[in-house]
N, C-alpha and C positions, 0 to 999 in steps of 0.2 A: 222576577218577584212571583207574578201570578202566568196559568198557562193553561188554559183548559180546551181539551180536545172533545170534540163531539159528543156532548154533552145532552141527554136524552133526559128529559123526566114528564112522565104523565101524571094526572091524578082521574083513575078513571078511563075516562072517555075524552077525558079534556090534553089533547098533549101541550103541555106547558112551554117546554123547551125542543126543538125541533133540532139536536146537532150542531150547539154553540161550539163554535172556536173563538177563541179569546185570550189575543197573548196582553199583558198590559208587563213591560220591563224595564219601562223610566221609572224614577219618582216623578213627583207632583201629582196634583188633582182630574181626578176621569170622573165622570160624569154619565150615571146608567140611566136613562133617562129612555120613558115608554108609557102610553097608557094604561089606564089598571087592565090587569090580567095578562099583560106583555111577556112575563118571565122575573121582573125584574127582582123580587123579593124572592122567589126559587129560585134563581140564581145565586143568588147570597148567600142565602141561606145550602146550598148545595156547599158552597165553598166553603163554611164553618161547619159543614158534618150535621145540621139539622135535616136537611133533605136528603136524602140518598138517590142518586140518579140511578136510573133504568141503564143505560149504558155511557160510555165516556170515561176520561178521566182529568182528574185537577190536581194540575202542581201547583206547590208553592216554595221557592227556592231550589226549585227542582226537586222536589220533594212527591212522592206521590202520597197522596192524603188521607183520601176515602179509606174509611173503616181505621183512622188513626185520630190521635185526641192532642197529642203534644205539640204541635206545631200550631196550638190555638196559643199559648203562652206570647205568640211573637205578633196577636193581633189583638186590638181594640176593636167594640164591635157595641155600636149603638142603636138598638131596635129601635123600629116607628113607635111603639107602641112601649111604654115604662109599665111593665108588669110586676110592680113589686109586691112582695109581702104586706099585707095591711095595715098588721099589728106590728111592724117590724118602725122600732125612729130611724129616721134620717143617719145617724151617726154608729146607728148599728151594723145599718146595711152597707156604709164605707167601711167598716172598721170589718167587715165578715167578710167580703169581694178583696180587700187589700192582705188580709189572713188568707185567702184561697189562691192568690197569685203572690207579687214581691210585696214586700214595703214597700215602701214610697210617701215622702213629704209634700209633693205635687198636690195630694188635695185641701191642704190647706191653702195655699194659693188661692185657689179654685171657688172653695168656699167662698172664700175673702172676695172674690172676682163678681160670683155670681149672687152675693149676697144674702149667704145659705147661711149664716150664724143663726137668726133667729130659728128658724126652724130645722134645726139639728134635734135636739129634743122631740119632738112632732114626729107622731106617727105618720107611716107611707099614708095610709086611708082618707087622712084627712086635708092632703095638700091639694091645691086647685091643681090642674094640668100643668101649665108651664111651670109650675114649682120643680110639677115630678119629672119634668123634663131638664129643668134645671138640675136636677140630682143624677139623670142620665148624664148629662154631660161633662159632668164631674167622673162620675163612674169611669168613662168613656176614656178622658183626656187624664186621668192621673198617675198612665203607666208609659212608659217609654217605647212604645211600640212601633218597628219599622213600617207594617201596616194596618191603615185605622180605616174600617168600616161604617158609614152614615147612613141610615135608611130611615128617608126623610128628620132631617135633625133638626130643619126650622120649627116643628111641630109646637104650636101654642105657645113661642117664644113673643116674649114683648119686644119693642125695636131695640133696647140696649143691649136686653140679651141677645141678640141675634146680631149686634155691632162687635158683641163681646166673642160671639162663636164662629164669628169672620175671621178674626184677630189670632184666636184661638189655629183656627184651620192654617191661616197663612203661616204662622209659627212654625208649624208641624213640617207643612210645605219648604219651608227657609231650612231644617234641620236633616232635607232628603228623604224623606218618608214617602211613601206612597198613600192617596186617600183617596179612596171612593166612597163616590155619595149618591143616592139618588133621590130623588127631589121634583115637587110638579112646581118649582118657583124657578121660572127662565129666568128672571133677573140675579138671581143668586147665580146660576150658570155662566150667565156674560160674564159674570163680574169676578170668578175663581177659577172657573174649567178651563187647563189645561187642553184636554181631549173631551171627546161628547160620543158616545154608545147607545145608538139608538134601538130598541128592541122592540120588537110588532109580533103578536102570534108565535112569539117564543125564536124568533128568528133576530137576528143582525140589520138592519137595513142601514145602517149608518154607520163609520168610525172616524173620526177626525176630528177637524176644530170646529172651534164655533164658527169659525169666517169659511172655514170651507165647506162646510153645510148652508150657510149663510151663500155661497157663491151657487152651491149645484142647484138651491132650490131658486135663486133670482128673488130672495128677500132679502128687507132688509135688516129683522129683526128676529129674533131665535124663536118667537113663541108661533110668529107665521110661516115660519120654518118648519119646524114639526107641524104645524098643521097641512103645510102643501104634501109634505112627504104622505100624510094621512087621505088625503083627497085622491092623495094618484094612486096609493092603496087600495082606499077602497070606490074608486071609480067605478 
């Protein structure tokens, strides 16, 4: 599905990605972890063509994607910050995205699930952060994409919406899809992730299961295992 080879990206004097090699050829849930500034979002945005690396190659479904755009039709992306046009109404945004991609009826089901009916005629600039995040979820999951990328998807969600989001992720996994998640919520990773990739200073320091990471660091929970990697790296 995804094959990244020798990916380098710097912003001025700061090396954000330093020769990252990563292959994801299985369905399931892959959590990309790391502290702020580790390169997680840059890696994702490079896959989406939103950041252009200085060196390296990215293949999705065996097709080289750098400089291309058509492949994005098979990706659903949920950005960390839902920066929507403030004057658009919720239903106008949903219809616009549907017109840009493919027709779907899943938006109605998701609108009902996340109780967004009262907000459809409201302007996006008037919504709370949590409600905007629910709109973000609808825009992401209303298309039947084989690759789903979620960048900090739990931000601002109430407990009920978080349960619904976990259900959606589980349903998409059951369909054989590949789901990439970045998050700082370790409980979510322990609950749903099949594979963990830990990025630090633009390099991959661990790639494997949650249990393997705990065994490697001799820690009983994921949060302590991540802390152990950081402690050993910066000791």
